[in-house]
C-alpha positions, 0 to 999 in steps of 0.5 A: 500500499503506498501513502502520499503526503496531502497537499496543501495540508499543513501537519503543524500549526507549530512545533510548540503546537505539535509538541503540546498535541503530542507529547504524550507519545514521547520518550526520554532519549540519550542525545550526543554531542553536537554542535551547538545550532546544528539542525541534526541531533544524535539520539542514543536508542537501544536500536541504535543512533538515530539522526533526526531533524531538531524541530526544538527551539532550543539548542542542546547539545549532549544530555537526555530529553523527552523527544518525541520521534516524528515522520511521514510515511511513504508507503507502509505495508504488513510487517514481515519479520521482526520488529526493526528501526533501520536507516536505509540511507539517503535520511530514509528510516524503515520501520516494524513494529505495532501500531499501537494508537490512532489519535486522530487525522493522519496520525498513528503511533507506531511501536517498535519493542525487542525485548526490553527495549522499546521506542514510539513514533508518531508518523503520518500518512493519507492512509493509516493502518489499523489499531493493533496491525503489525506494519512495516513503514519507510518513511520519507527524510528527514526523521524528526524531533520535537522536545519540550519548548 
């Protein structure tokens, strides 16, 4: 199944509003040291590093923070294989996990579990999968991260 982003419709009014609306899906992650002002964050996760476009309004370098991971789905299909978070090149990630929640509109929460490790991603698709479905989602670049204002 292929899902394309809707045209002429914004996914967020502002980073603050987006955080306020969806922060319940954030998790505490370690942040690798980055040059101050860099638009990229290196997030240290149980699945390896994730490189995200930082939508936070306050610069950060190192430490840890509550982070909301957000991506736009290029396509998704029924999951094949084990849960995973995989970098596939050119700023793209492929995620396999279970749809945990449908917070409304084009959004769904994908939970990737492997043993005691888990991550939640707030994803957007013009045709979201159903709650409880096991899916593999290929994301358009960039994977974004939102933090508290």
